[in-house]
N, CA, C, O and the ligand as a Tripos MOL2 file, in Angstrom:
@<TRIPOS>MOLECULE
protein
  321   319    81     0     0
PROTEIN
NO_CHARGES

@<TRIPOS>ATOM
      1 N         296.1590  104.7690   13.0000 N.3       1 MET1
      2 CA        296.1600  104.6600   11.5100 C.3       1 MET1
      3 C         295.8000  106.1070   10.9990 C.2       1 MET1
      4 O         294.8280  106.6980   11.4690 O.2       1 MET1
      5 N         296.5770  106.6490   10.0550 N.am      2 LYS2
      6 CA        296.2310  107.8930    9.4440 C.3       2 LYS2
      7 C         295.4140  107.7020    8.1480 C.2       2 LYS2
      8 O         295.5080  106.7120    7.4220 O.2       2 LYS2
      9 N         294.7000  108.6300    7.9630 N.am      3 VAL3
     10 CA        293.9070  108.6470    6.7340 C.3       3 VAL3
     11 C         294.1530  110.0170    6.0730 C.2       3 VAL3
     12 O         294.4590  110.9950    6.7540 O.2       3 VAL3
     13 N         294.0170  110.0700    4.7520 N.am      4 GLY4
     14 CA        294.3390  111.3300    4.1210 C.3       4 GLY4
     15 C         293.8620  111.4330    2.7290 C.2       4 GLY4
     16 O         293.2620  110.4960    2.2030 O.2       4 GLY4
     17 N         294.1060  112.5300    2.1190 N.am      5 HIS5
     18 CA        293.6420  112.8810    0.7410 C.3       5 HIS5
     19 C         294.8380  113.4030   -0.0700 C.2       5 HIS5
     20 O         295.4880  114.3500    0.3730 O.2       5 HIS5
     21 N         295.1500  112.8370   -1.2140 N.am      6 MET6
     22 CA        296.1320  113.3060   -2.1140 C.3       6 MET6
     23 C         295.5800  114.4960   -2.9650 C.2       6 MET6
     24 O         294.3680  114.6710   -3.0950 O.2       6 MET6
     25 N         296.4750  115.2700   -3.5130 N.am      7 SER7
     26 CA        295.9870  116.1470   -4.4110 C.3       7 SER7
     27 C         295.6680  115.4670   -5.7940 C.2       7 SER7
     28 O         296.3510  114.4760   -6.0530 O.2       7 SER7
     29 N         294.7810  115.8370   -6.6670 N.am      8 SER8
     30 CA        294.2990  115.0220   -7.7670 C.3       8 SER8
     31 C         295.3730  114.7480   -8.7000 C.2       8 SER8
     32 O         295.2660  113.7440   -9.4050 O.2       8 SER8
     33 N         296.5220  115.5850   -8.8230 N.am      9 SER9
     34 CA        297.5980  115.2210   -9.5820 C.3       9 SER9
     35 C         298.4600  114.0900   -9.0980 C.2       9 SER9
     36 O         299.2500  113.5100   -9.8440 O.2       9 SER9
     37 N         298.2700  113.7570   -7.6870 N.am     10 GLU10
     38 CA        298.9850  112.5750   -7.2320 C.3      10 GLU10
     39 C         298.1270  111.3590   -7.1490 C.2      10 GLU10
     40 O         298.5720  110.3670   -6.5720 O.2      10 GLU10
     41 N         297.0920  111.3500   -7.6070 N.am     11 SER11
     42 CA        295.9840  110.2920   -7.3680 C.3      11 SER11
     43 C         296.6130  108.9430   -7.8970 C.2      11 SER11
     44 O         297.2980  108.9390   -8.9200 O.2      11 SER11
     45 N         296.3970  107.9620   -7.2740 N.am     12 LYS12
     46 CA        296.8660  106.6410   -7.6180 C.3      12 LYS12
     47 C         295.7630  105.6370   -7.8220 C.2      12 LYS12
     48 O         294.6150  105.8290   -7.4230 O.2      12 LYS12
     49 N         296.1750  104.5180   -8.4860 N.am     13 SER13
     50 CA        295.0500  103.5350   -8.6720 C.3      13 SER13
     51 C         294.6680  102.7320   -7.3700 C.2      13 SER13
     52 O         295.5140  102.2540   -6.6130 O.2      13 SER13
     53 N         293.3130  102.6340   -7.1880 N.am     14 CYS14
     54 CA        293.0130  101.8470   -5.8650 C.3      14 CYS14
     55 C         293.5080  100.3840   -5.9810 C.2      14 CYS14
     56 O         293.4290   99.7150   -7.0110 O.2      14 CYS14
     57 N         294.0570   99.9440   -4.7330 N.am     15 VAL15
     58 CA        294.6930   98.7020   -4.8130 C.3      15 VAL15
     59 C         293.5730   97.5860   -4.9910 C.2      15 VAL15
     60 O         293.9500   96.4870   -5.3980 O.2      15 VAL15
     61 N         292.4130   97.7570   -4.7550 N.am     16 VAL16
     62 CA        291.4580   96.8260   -4.9070 C.3      16 VAL16
     63 C         290.8230   96.7080   -6.3640 C.2      16 VAL16
     64 O         290.8340   95.6550   -7.0010 O.2      16 VAL16
     65 N         290.2920   97.8510   -6.8060 N.am     17 CYS17
     66 CA        289.5940   97.8600   -8.1100 C.3      17 CYS17
     67 C         290.3110   98.5270   -9.3080 C.2      17 CYS17
     68 O         289.9330   98.3850  -10.4710 O.2      17 CYS17
     69 N         291.3530   99.2490   -8.9350 N.am     18 GLY18
     70 CA        292.2420   99.9520   -9.9840 C.3      18 GLY18
     71 C         291.6890  101.2820  -10.3570 C.2      18 GLY18
     72 O         292.3140  101.9630  -11.1710 O.2      18 GLY18
     73 N         290.5050  101.7470   -9.8060 N.am     19 LYS19
     74 CA        289.9890  103.0050  -10.0980 C.3      19 LYS19
     75 C         290.8970  104.0810   -9.4990 C.2      19 LYS19
     76 O         291.3870  103.9070   -8.3830 O.2      19 LYS19
     77 N         291.1540  105.2720  -10.2650 N.am     20 LYS20
     78 CA        291.9210  106.3330   -9.9220 C.3      20 LYS20
     79 C         291.3050  106.9430   -8.5930 C.2      20 LYS20
     80 O         290.1010  107.1950   -8.5430 O.2      20 LYS20
     81 N         292.1360  107.1730   -7.5320 N.am     21 THR21
     82 CA        291.5270  107.7280   -6.4190 C.3      21 THR21
     83 C         292.6560  108.6840   -5.5820 C.2      21 THR21
     84 O         293.8670  108.4830   -5.6740 O.2      21 THR21
     85 N         292.1680  109.5560   -4.9060 N.am     22 ALA22
     86 CA        292.9890  110.4890   -4.1660 C.3      22 ALA22
     87 C         292.8650  110.2690   -2.5950 C.2      22 ALA22
     88 O         293.4040  111.0050   -1.7690 O.2      22 ALA22
     89 N         292.0850  109.1610   -2.2910 N.am     23 HIS23
     90 CA        292.0640  108.7680   -0.7950 C.3      23 HIS23
     91 C         292.9900  107.8000   -0.5920 C.2      23 HIS23
     92 O         293.2620  106.9820   -1.4710 O.2      23 HIS23
     93 N         293.5560  107.8100    0.5840 N.am     24 TYR24
     94 CA        294.4740  106.6910    1.0720 C.3      24 TYR24
     95 C         294.4370  106.5860    2.5940 C.2      24 TYR24
     96 O         294.0160  107.4550    3.3570 O.2      24 TYR24
     97 N         294.9600  105.3510    2.9370 N.am     25 LYS25
     98 CA        295.0810  105.1180    4.3340 C.3      25 LYS25
     99 C         296.6830  104.7600    4.5840 C.2      25 LYS25
    100 O         297.3820  104.2240    3.7250 O.2      25 LYS25
    101 N         297.1160  105.1220    5.8200 N.am     26 VAL26
    102 CA        298.4800  104.8560    6.0170 C.3      26 VAL26
    103 C         298.6510  104.0490    7.3160 C.2      26 VAL26
    104 O         298.2300  104.5110    8.3760 O.2      26 VAL26
    105 N         299.2660  102.8450    7.2540 N.am     27 HIS27
    106 CA        299.4840  102.0080    8.3820 C.3      27 HIS27
    107 C         300.9550  102.0510    8.7210 C.2      27 HIS27
    108 O         301.8350  101.8780    7.8780 O.2      27 HIS27
    109 N         301.1830  102.2990   10.0390 N.am     28 GLU28
    110 CA        302.5050  102.3520   10.5440 C.3      28 GLU28
    111 C         302.8710  101.2560   11.4220 C.2      28 GLU28
    112 O         302.1380  100.9950   12.3750 O.2      28 GLU28
    113 N         304.0360  100.5160   11.1810 N.am     29 GLN29
    114 CA        304.4150   99.2920   12.0840 C.3      29 GLN29
    115 C         305.8760   99.2990   12.0680 C.2      29 GLN29
    116 O         306.5000   99.4300   11.0140 O.2      29 GLN29
    117 N         306.4870   99.1500   13.3020 N.am     30 SER30
    118 CA        307.8710   98.9880   13.5750 C.3      30 SER30
    119 C         308.6440  100.1150   12.7440 C.2      30 SER30
    120 O         309.6150   99.7850   12.0640 O.2      30 SER30
    121 N         308.2580  101.3190   12.7930 N.am     31 GLY31
    122 CA        309.0160  102.4030   12.2460 C.3      31 GLY31
    123 C         308.8540  102.5090   10.7550 C.2      31 GLY31
    124 O         309.4470  103.4120   10.1650 O.2      31 GLY31
    125 N         308.1040  101.6630   10.1060 N.am     32 MET32
    126 CA        307.8390  101.5790    8.6450 C.3      32 MET32
    127 C         306.3130  101.9330    8.4140 C.2      32 MET32
    128 O         305.4470  101.5470    9.1980 O.2      32 MET32
    129 N         306.0510  102.6530    7.3460 N.am     33 ASP33
    130 CA        304.7510  102.7960    7.0000 C.3      33 ASP33
    131 C         304.3000  102.5920    5.5900 C.2      33 ASP33
    132 O         305.0870  102.8050    4.6680 O.2      33 ASP33
    133 N         303.0250  102.1760    5.3630 N.am     34 VAL34
    134 CA        302.7990  101.7370    3.9940 C.3      34 VAL34
    135 C         301.4050  102.6890    3.7770 C.2      34 VAL34
    136 O         300.4560  102.7770    4.5560 O.2      34 VAL34
    137 N         301.5720  103.3250    2.5590 N.am     35 THR35
    138 CA        300.3060  104.0650    2.1190 C.3      35 THR35
    139 C         299.5420  103.2850    1.0970 C.2      35 THR35
    140 O         300.0860  102.7920    0.1080 O.2      35 THR35
    141 N         298.2550  103.1870    1.3630 N.am     36 ILE36
    142 CA        297.3340  102.1940    0.6290 C.3      36 ILE36
    143 C         296.1910  103.0580   -0.0700 C.2      36 ILE36
    144 O         295.2320  103.4900    0.5690 O.2      36 ILE36
    145 N         296.3610  103.2630   -1.3540 N.am     37 PRO37
    146 CA        295.3140  104.0790   -2.0090 C.3      37 PRO37
    147 C         294.1020  103.2200   -2.1720 C.2      37 PRO37
    148 O         294.1650  102.1100   -2.7000 O.2      37 PRO37
    149 N         292.8600  103.8100   -1.6550 N.am     38 LEU38
    150 CA        291.6040  103.0980   -1.8050 C.3      38 LEU38
    151 C         290.6220  103.9720   -2.2090 C.2      38 LEU38
    152 O         290.4790  105.0600   -1.6520 O.2      38 LEU38
    153 N         289.8210  103.5490   -3.2700 N.am     39 CYS39
    154 CA        288.8160  104.5220   -3.7130 C.3      39 CYS39
    155 C         287.6740  104.6820   -2.8050 C.2      39 CYS39
    156 O         287.2730  103.7710   -2.0790 O.2      39 CYS39
    157 N         287.1050  105.9700   -2.8630 N.am     40 ASP40
    158 CA        286.0330  106.1640   -1.8120 C.3      40 ASP40
    159 C         284.7230  106.7080   -2.6340 C.2      40 ASP40
    160 O         284.7250  107.8230   -3.1560 O.2      40 ASP40
    161 N         283.7040  105.8980   -2.6930 N.am     41 ASP41
    162 CA        282.3830  106.4860   -3.4040 C.3      41 ASP41
    163 C         281.5250  106.7260   -2.2220 C.2      41 ASP41
    164 O         281.2610  105.8160   -1.4360 O.2      41 ASP41
    165 N         281.1190  107.8380   -2.0920 N.am     42 MET42
    166 CA        280.1850  108.2510   -1.1010 C.3      42 MET42
    167 C         278.7580  107.7110   -1.1820 C.2      42 MET42
    168 O         278.0010  107.7300   -0.2120 O.2      42 MET42
    169 N         278.4260  107.2320   -2.3750 N.am     43 ASN43
    170 CA        276.9780  106.7470   -2.6080 C.3      43 ASN43
    171 C         276.8080  105.2730   -2.2790 C.2      43 ASN43
    172 O         275.7000  104.8140   -2.0030 O.2      43 ASN43
    173 N         277.9280  104.5250   -2.3110 N.am     44 ARG44
    174 CA        277.7400  103.0310   -2.1010 C.3      44 ARG44
    175 C         278.9670  102.5930   -1.2980 C.2      44 ARG44
    176 O         279.8730  103.3840   -1.0370 O.2      44 ARG44
    177 N         278.9710  101.2710   -0.9010 N.am     45 PRO45
    178 CA        280.0170  100.7640   -0.0440 C.3      45 PRO45
    179 C         281.3640  100.8100   -0.8960 C.2      45 PRO45
    180 O         281.4190  100.2250   -1.9780 O.2      45 PRO45
    181 N         282.3800  101.4750   -0.4180 N.am     46 SER46
    182 CA        283.5270  101.5830   -1.2330 C.3      46 SER46
    183 C         284.6660  100.6470   -0.6980 C.2      46 SER46
    184 O         284.5950  100.0220    0.3610 O.2      46 SER46
    185 N         285.7730  100.6320   -1.6070 N.am     47 CYS47
    186 CA        286.9430   99.8730   -1.1360 C.3      47 CYS47
    187 C         287.5850  100.3140    0.0440 C.2      47 CYS47
    188 O         288.2040   99.5690    0.8030 O.2      47 CYS47
    189 N         287.4150  101.6790    0.2110 N.am     48 TYR48
    190 CA        287.9720  102.3800    1.3870 C.3      48 TYR48
    191 C         287.3410  101.9620    2.6850 C.2      48 TYR48
    192 O         288.0440  101.9320    3.6960 O.2      48 TYR48
    193 N         286.0420  101.6310    2.7380 N.am     49 SER49
    194 CA        285.3690  101.2490    3.8710 C.3      49 SER49
    195 C         285.2820   99.7100    4.0000 C.2      49 SER49
    196 O         284.9430   99.1730    5.0560 O.2      49 SER49
    197 N         285.5820   99.0640    2.9480 N.am     50 GLN50
    198 CA        285.3900   97.5700    2.8380 C.3      50 GLN50
    199 C         286.7210   96.8720    3.4020 C.2      50 GLN50
    200 O         286.6570   95.8850    4.1350 O.2      50 GLN50
    201 N         287.7990   97.3950    3.0480 N.am     51 VAL51
    202 CA        289.2040   96.7100    3.2080 C.3      51 VAL51
    203 C         289.6950   97.0610    4.6090 C.2      51 VAL51
    204 O         289.6690   98.2030    5.0710 O.2      51 VAL51
    205 N         290.1490   95.9670    5.2520 N.am     52 ASP52
    206 CA        290.7700   95.9410    6.4660 C.3      52 ASP52
    207 C         292.3410   96.2600    6.1450 C.2      52 ASP52
    208 O         293.1770   95.4120    5.8320 O.2      52 ASP52
    209 N         292.5600   97.6280    6.2860 N.am     53 VAL53
    210 CA        293.8650   98.0750    5.8320 C.3      53 VAL53
    211 C         294.9280   97.5230    6.9000 C.2      53 VAL53
    212 O         296.0180   97.0820    6.5360 O.2      53 VAL53
    213 N         294.5430   97.5780    8.2130 N.am     54 LYS54
    214 CA        295.4490   97.1170    9.1900 C.3      54 LYS54
    215 C         295.9000   95.8040    8.9540 C.2      54 LYS54
    216 O         297.1110   95.5850    8.9890 O.2      54 LYS54
    217 N         295.0620   94.8590    8.7080 N.am     55 LYS55
    218 CA        295.3590   93.4480    8.4660 C.3      55 LYS55
    219 C         296.3390   93.3650    7.2840 C.2      55 LYS55
    220 O         297.4210   92.7870    7.3880 O.2      55 LYS55
    221 N         295.9200   93.9670    6.1510 N.am     56 MET56
    222 CA        296.4710   93.8880    4.8390 C.3      56 MET56
    223 C         298.0610   94.4950    5.0680 C.2      56 MET56
    224 O         299.0550   93.8460    4.7430 O.2      56 MET56
    225 N         298.1070   95.6100    5.5730 N.am     57 ALA57
    226 CA        299.4030   96.3080    5.6950 C.3      57 ALA57
    227 C         300.2710   95.5850    6.8890 C.2      57 ALA57
    228 O         301.4960   95.5940    6.7680 O.2      57 ALA57
    229 N         299.7790   95.0690    7.8370 N.am     58 ALA58
    230 CA        300.5400   94.3220    8.8340 C.3      58 ALA58
    231 C         301.1850   93.1290    8.1580 C.2      58 ALA58
    232 O         302.3220   92.7870    8.4820 O.2      58 ALA58
    233 N         300.5370   92.5250    7.2870 N.am     59 ARG59
    234 CA        301.0560   91.4310    6.5770 C.3      59 ARG59
    235 C         302.1890   91.7650    5.7500 C.2      59 ARG59
    236 O         303.2570   91.1530    5.7790 O.2      59 ARG59
    237 N         301.9090   92.8260    4.9590 N.am     60 PHE60
    238 CA        302.9560   93.3810    4.0420 C.3      60 PHE60
    239 C         304.1750   93.6880    4.8410 C.2      60 PHE60
    240 O         305.2700   93.1930    4.5740 O.2      60 PHE60
    241 N         303.9870   94.4230    5.7190 N.am     61 LEU61
    242 CA        305.2270   94.9890    6.4940 C.3      61 LEU61
    243 C         305.9060   93.8050    7.2760 C.2      61 LEU61
    244 O         307.1110   93.8730    7.5190 O.2      61 LEU61
    245 N         305.1360   92.6830    7.6880 N.am     62 THR62
    246 CA        305.8480   91.6430    8.3700 C.3      62 THR62
    247 C         306.5820   91.0250    7.2470 C.2      62 THR62
    248 O         307.7120   90.6440    7.5550 O.2      62 THR62
    249 N         306.1970   90.8160    5.9350 N.am     63 ASP63
    250 CA        306.9820   90.2770    4.8950 C.3      63 ASP63
    251 C         308.2310   91.1220    4.4830 C.2      63 ASP63
    252 O         309.2600   90.5570    4.1120 O.2      63 ASP63
    253 N         308.1320   92.4430    4.5500 N.am     64 VAL64
    254 CA        309.1670   93.3180    4.1570 C.3      64 VAL64
    255 C         310.2240   93.0430    5.4410 C.2      64 VAL64
    256 O         311.4120   92.8120    5.2170 O.2      64 VAL64
    257 N         309.7610   93.0810    6.5940 N.am     65 LYS65
    258 CA        310.7900   92.9840    7.6170 C.3      65 LYS65
    259 C         311.4410   91.7430    7.7400 C.2      65 LYS65
    260 O         312.5020   91.7060    8.3630 O.2      65 LYS65
    261 N         310.9180   90.6040    7.1890 N.am     66 LYS66
    262 CA        311.5930   89.2890    7.0830 C.3      66 LYS66
    263 C         312.5470   89.3950    5.9890 C.2      66 LYS66
    264 O         313.6500   88.8700    6.1440 O.2      66 LYS66
    265 N         312.2630   90.0280    4.8610 N.am     67 GLU67
    266 CA        312.9750   90.1630    3.7220 C.3      67 GLU67
    267 C         314.3610   91.0650    4.1490 C.2      67 GLU67
    268 O         315.4890   90.7870    3.7420 O.2      67 GLU67
    269 N         314.0740   92.0620    4.9420 N.am     68 ILE68
    270 CA        315.2910   92.9300    5.3260 C.3      68 ILE68
    271 C         316.1490   92.1200    6.1880 C.2      68 ILE68
    272 O         317.3670   92.2410    6.0560 O.2      68 ILE68
    273 N         315.6410   91.2520    7.1150 N.am     69 GLN69
    274 CA        316.4000   90.4230    8.1200 C.3      69 GLN69
    275 C         317.1920   89.4970    7.2390 C.2      69 GLN69
    276 O         318.4050   89.3550    7.3950 O.2      69 GLN69
    277 N         316.5050   88.8660    6.3100 N.am     70 TYR70
    278 CA        317.1450   87.7910    5.3560 C.3      70 TYR70
    279 C         318.3090   88.3400    4.6800 C.2      70 TYR70
    280 O         319.4010   87.7740    4.7290 O.2      70 TYR70
    281 N         318.0870   89.5610    3.9700 N.am     71 GLN71
    282 CA        319.2510   90.1490    3.2700 C.3      71 GLN71
    283 C         320.2350   90.6860    4.2530 C.2      71 GLN71
    284 O         321.3560   90.8840    3.7860 O.2      71 GLN71
    285 N         320.0680   90.9500    5.4510 N.am     72 HIS72
    286 CA        321.1030   91.3840    6.4720 C.3      72 HIS72
    287 C         321.8960   90.0770    6.8420 C.2      72 HIS72
    288 O         323.1000   90.1790    7.0740 O.2      72 HIS72
    289 N         321.3220   88.9510    6.9020 N.am     73 ILE73
    290 CA        321.9800   87.7830    7.0640 C.3      73 ILE73
    291 C         322.8910   87.4020    6.0090 C.2      73 ILE73
    292 O         324.0400   87.0370    6.2570 O.2      73 ILE73
    293 N         322.4130   87.4750    4.8340 N.am     74 ILE74
    294 CA        323.1740   87.1580    3.5900 C.3      74 ILE74
    295 C         324.3790   88.1170    3.4750 C.2      74 ILE74
    296 O         325.5010   87.7020    3.1880 O.2      74 ILE74
    297 N         324.1000   89.4210    3.7110 N.am     75 ALA75
    298 CA        325.2300   90.4000    3.6340 C.3      75 ALA75
    299 C         326.3480   90.1210    4.6280 C.2      75 ALA75
    300 O         327.5350   90.3000    4.3580 O.2      75 ALA75
    301 N         325.8630   89.6390    5.8780 N.am     76 ASN76
    302 CA        326.8880   89.2660    6.8850 C.3      76 ASN76
    303 C         327.6360   88.0640    6.6740 C.2      76 ASN76
    304 O         328.7660   87.9170    7.1400 O.2      76 ASN76
    305 N         326.9770   87.0980    5.9100 N.am     77 LYS77
    306 CA        327.6860   85.8380    5.5170 C.3      77 LYS77
    307 C         328.7110   86.2720    4.5150 C.2      77 LYS77
    308 O         329.8410   85.7970    4.6250 O.2      77 LYS77
    309 N         328.4540   87.1080    3.5600 N.am     78 LYS78
    310 CA        329.4830   87.5550    2.5410 C.3      78 LYS78
    311 C         330.6510   88.0190    3.0010 C.2      78 LYS78
    312 O         331.7180   87.7480    2.4500 O.2      78 LYS78
    313 N         330.5290   88.9130    4.2730 N.am     79 GLU79
    314 CA        331.6260   89.6450    4.8500 C.3      79 GLU79
    315 C         332.4400   88.5120    5.6060 C.2      79 GLU79
    316 O         333.6650   88.6350    5.5860 O.2      79 GLU79
    317 N         331.9390   87.5080    6.2170 N.am     80 ALA80
    318 CA        332.6090   86.5670    7.0110 C.3      80 ALA80
    319 C         333.6860   85.7260    6.2700 C.2      80 ALA80
    320 O         334.3300   84.8720    6.8800 O.2      80 ALA80
    321 ZN        288.3950  100.6650   -5.2960 Zn       81 ZN81
@<TRIPOS>BOND
     1     1     2 1
     2     2     3 1
     3     3     4 2
     4     3     5 am
     5     5     6 1
     6     6     7 1
     7     7     8 2
     8     7     9 am
     9     9    10 1
    10    10    11 1
    11    11    12 2
    12    11    13 am
    13    13    14 1
    14    14    15 1
    15    15    16 2
    16    15    17 am
    17    17    18 1
    18    18    19 1
    19    19    20 2
    20    19    21 am
    21    21    22 1
    22    22    23 1
    23    23    24 2
    24    23    25 am
    25    25    26 1
    26    26    27 1
    27    27    28 2
    28    27    29 am
    29    29    30 1
    30    30    31 1
    31    31    32 2
    32    31    33 am
    33    33    34 1
    34    34    35 1
    35    35    36 2
    36    35    37 am
    37    37    38 1
    38    38    39 1
    39    39    40 2
    40    39    41 am
    41    41    42 1
    42    42    43 1
    43    43    44 2
    44    43    45 am
    45    45    46 1
    46    46    47 1
    47    47    48 2
    48    47    49 am
    49    49    50 1
    50    50    51 1
    51    51    52 2
    52    51    53 am
    53    53    54 1
    54    54    55 1
    55    55    56 2
    56    55    57 am
    57    57    58 1
    58    58    59 1
    59    59    60 2
    60    59    61 am
    61    61    62 1
    62    62    63 1
    63    63    64 2
    64    63    65 am
    65    65    66 1
    66    66    67 1
    67    67    68 2
    68    67    69 am
    69    69    70 1
    70    70    71 1
    71    71    72 2
    72    71    73 am
    73    73    74 1
    74    74    75 1
    75    75    76 2
    76    75    77 am
    77    77    78 1
    78    78    79 1
    79    79    80 2
    80    79    81 am
    81    81    82 1
    82    82    83 1
    83    83    84 2
    84    83    85 am
    85    85    86 1
    86    86    87 1
    87    87    88 2
    88    87    89 am
    89    89    90 1
    90    90    91 1
    91    91    92 2
    92    91    93 am
    93    93    94 1
    94    94    95 1
    95    95    96 2
    96    95    97 am
    97    97    98 1
    98    98    99 1
    99    99   100 2
   100    99   101 am
   101   101   102 1
   102   102   103 1
   103   103   104 2
   104   103   105 am
   105   105   106 1
   106   106   107 1
   107   107   108 2
   108   107   109 am
   109   109   110 1
   110   110   111 1
   111   111   112 2
   112   111   113 am
   113   113   114 1
   114   114   115 1
   115   115   116 2
   116   115   117 am
   117   117   118 1
   118   118   119 1
   119   119   120 2
   120   119   121 am
   121   121   122 1
   122   122   123 1
   123   123   124 2
   124   123   125 am
   125   125   126 1
   126   126   127 1
   127   127   128 2
   128   127   129 am
   129   129   130 1
   130   130   131 1
   131   131   132 2
   132   131   133 am
   133   133   134 1
   134   134   135 1
   135   135   136 2
   136   135   137 am
   137   137   138 1
   138   138   139 1
   139   139   140 2
   140   139   141 am
   141   141   142 1
   142   142   143 1
   143   143   144 2
   144   143   145 am
   145   145   146 1
   146   146   147 1
   147   147   148 2
   148   147   149 am
   149   149   150 1
   150   150   151 1
   151   151   152 2
   152   151   153 am
   153   153   154 1
   154   154   155 1
   155   155   156 2
   156   155   157 am
   157   157   158 1
   158   158   159 1
   159   159   160 2
   160   159   161 am
   161   161   162 1
   162   162   163 1
   163   163   164 2
   164   163   165 am
   165   165   166 1
   166   166   167 1
   167   167   168 2
   168   167   169 am
   169   169   170 1
   170   170   171 1
   171   171   172 2
   172   171   173 am
   173   173   174 1
   174   174   175 1
   175   175   176 2
   176   175   177 am
   177   177   178 1
   178   178   179 1
   179   179   180 2
   180   179   181 am
   181   181   182 1
   182   182   183 1
   183   183   184 2
   184   183   185 am
   185   185   186 1
   186   186   187 1
   187   187   188 2
   188   187   189 am
   189   189   190 1
   190   190   191 1
   191   191   192 2
   192   191   193 am
   193   193   194 1
   194   194   195 1
   195   195   196 2
   196   195   197 am
   197   197   198 1
   198   198   199 1
   199   199   200 2
   200   199   201 am
   201   201   202 1
   202   202   203 1
   203   203   204 2
   204   203   205 am
   205   205   206 1
   206   206   207 1
   207   207   208 2
   208   207   209 am
   209   209   210 1
   210   210   211 1
   211   211   212 2
   212   211   213 am
   213   213   214 1
   214   214   215 1
   215   215   216 2
   216   215   217 am
   217   217   218 1
   218   218   219 1
   219   219   220 2
   220   219   221 am
   221   221   222 1
   222   222   223 1
   223   223   224 2
   224   223   225 am
   225   225   226 1
   226   226   227 1
   227   227   228 2
   228   227   229 am
   229   229   230 1
   230   230   231 1
   231   231   232 2
   232   231   233 am
   233   233   234 1
   234   234   235 1
   235   235   236 2
   236   235   237 am
   237   237   238 1
   238   238   239 1
   239   239   240 2
   240   239   241 am
   241   241   242 1
   242   242   243 1
   243   243   244 2
   244   243   245 am
   245   245   246 1
   246   246   247 1
   247   247   248 2
   248   247   249 am
   249   249   250 1
   250   250   251 1
   251   251   252 2
   252   251   253 am
   253   253   254 1
   254   254   255 1
   255   255   256 2
   256   255   257 am
   257   257   258 1
   258   258   259 1
   259   259   260 2
   260   259   261 am
   261   261   262 1
   262   262   263 1
   263   263   264 2
   264   263   265 am
   265   265   266 1
   266   266   267 1
   267   267   268 2
   268   267   269 am
   269   269   270 1
   270   270   271 1
   271   271   272 2
   272   271   273 am
   273   273   274 1
   274   274   275 1
   275   275   276 2
   276   275   277 am
   277   277   278 1
   278   278   279 1
   279   279   280 2
   280   279   281 am
   281   281   282 1
   282   282   283 1
   283   283   284 2
   284   283   285 am
   285   285   286 1
   286   286   287 1
   287   287   288 2
   288   287   289 am
   289   289   290 1
   290   290   291 1
   291   291   292 2
   292   291   293 am
   293   293   294 1
   294   294   295 1
   295   295   296 2
   296   295   297 am
   297   297   298 1
   298   298   299 1
   299   299   300 2
   300   299   301 am
   301   301   302 1
   302   302   303 1
   303   303   304 2
   304   303   305 am
   305   305   306 1
   306   306   307 1
   307   307   308 2
   308   307   309 am
   309   309   310 1
   310   310   311 1
   311   311   312 2
   312   311   313 am
   313   313   314 1
   314   314   315 1
   315   315   316 2
   316   315   317 am
   317   317   318 1
   318   318   319 1
   319   319   320 2
@<TRIPOS>SUBSTRUCTURE
     1 MET1         2 RESIDUE 1 A MET
     2 LYS2         6 RESIDUE 1 A LYS
     3 VAL3        10 RESIDUE 1 A VAL
     4 GLY4        14 RESIDUE 1 A GLY
     5 HIS5        18 RESIDUE 1 A HIS
     6 MET6        22 RESIDUE 1 A MET
     7 SER7        26 RESIDUE 1 A SER
     8 SER8        30 RESIDUE 1 A SER
     9 SER9        34 RESIDUE 1 A SER
    10 GLU10       38 RESIDUE 1 A GLU
    11 SER11       42 RESIDUE 1 A SER
    12 LYS12       46 RESIDUE 1 A LYS
    13 SER13       50 RESIDUE 1 A SER
    14 CYS14       54 RESIDUE 1 A CYS
    15 VAL15       58 RESIDUE 1 A VAL
    16 VAL16       62 RESIDUE 1 A VAL
    17 CYS17       66 RESIDUE 1 A CYS
    18 GLY18       70 RESIDUE 1 A GLY
    19 LYS19       74 RESIDUE 1 A LYS
    20 LYS20       78 RESIDUE 1 A LYS
    21 THR21       82 RESIDUE 1 A THR
    22 ALA22       86 RESIDUE 1 A ALA
    23 HIS23       90 RESIDUE 1 A HIS
    24 TYR24       94 RESIDUE 1 A TYR
    25 LYS25       98 RESIDUE 1 A LYS
    26 VAL26      102 RESIDUE 1 A VAL
    27 HIS27      106 RESIDUE 1 A HIS
    28 GLU28      110 RESIDUE 1 A GLU
    29 GLN29      114 RESIDUE 1 A GLN
    30 SER30      118 RESIDUE 1 A SER
    31 GLY31      122 RESIDUE 1 A GLY
    32 MET32      126 RESIDUE 1 A MET
    33 ASP33      130 RESIDUE 1 A ASP
    34 VAL34      134 RESIDUE 1 A VAL
    35 THR35      138 RESIDUE 1 A THR
    36 ILE36      142 RESIDUE 1 A ILE
    37 PRO37      146 RESIDUE 1 A PRO
    38 LEU38      150 RESIDUE 1 A LEU
    39 CYS39      154 RESIDUE 1 A CYS
    40 ASP40      158 RESIDUE 1 A ASP
    41 ASP41      162 RESIDUE 1 A ASP
    42 MET42      166 RESIDUE 1 A MET
    43 ASN43      170 RESIDUE 1 A ASN
    44 ARG44      174 RESIDUE 1 A ARG
    45 PRO45      178 RESIDUE 1 A PRO
    46 SER46      182 RESIDUE 1 A SER
    47 CYS47      186 RESIDUE 1 A CYS
    48 TYR48      190 RESIDUE 1 A TYR
    49 SER49      194 RESIDUE 1 A SER
    50 GLN50      198 RESIDUE 1 A GLN
    51 VAL51      202 RESIDUE 1 A VAL
    52 ASP52      206 RESIDUE 1 A ASP
    53 VAL53      210 RESIDUE 1 A VAL
    54 LYS54      214 RESIDUE 1 A LYS
    55 LYS55      218 RESIDUE 1 A LYS
    56 MET56      222 RESIDUE 1 A MET
    57 ALA57      226 RESIDUE 1 A ALA
    58 ALA58      230 RESIDUE 1 A ALA
    59 ARG59      234 RESIDUE 1 A ARG
    60 PHE60      238 RESIDUE 1 A PHE
    61 LEU61      242 RESIDUE 1 A LEU
    62 THR62      246 RESIDUE 1 A THR
    63 ASP63      250 RESIDUE 1 A ASP
    64 VAL64      254 RESIDUE 1 A VAL
    65 LYS65      258 RESIDUE 1 A LYS
    66 LYS66      262 RESIDUE 1 A LYS
    67 GLU67      266 RESIDUE 1 A GLU
    68 ILE68      270 RESIDUE 1 A ILE
    69 GLN69      274 RESIDUE 1 A GLN
    70 TYR70      278 RESIDUE 1 A TYR
    71 GLN71      282 RESIDUE 1 A GLN
    72 HIS72      286 RESIDUE 1 A HIS
    73 ILE73      290 RESIDUE 1 A ILE
    74 ILE74      294 RESIDUE 1 A ILE
    75 ALA75      298 RESIDUE 1 A ALA
    76 ASN76      302 RESIDUE 1 A ASN
    77 LYS77      306 RESIDUE 1 A LYS
    78 LYS78      310 RESIDUE 1 A LYS
    79 GLU79      314 RESIDUE 1 A GLU
    80 ALA80      318 RESIDUE 1 A ALA
    81 ZN81       321 GROUP 0 **** ****
């Protein structure tokens, strides 16, 4: 898993609490990756440290993959 820091102009809303943040984690699976903005407050437990990104992203990417496969099947049916 990669972690990073965006420039302040690229800051996004934390997926947990909605606070603007420049911190993010990236989870890569099956050649796809998902970037998850999570706020990081050095003074107290943050969304960044609390959230299990691997679990969250793995679930998200599994759903995306299912949807891709479903659309692929539908597309093939139309051609047949
Ligand atoms: Zn947050």
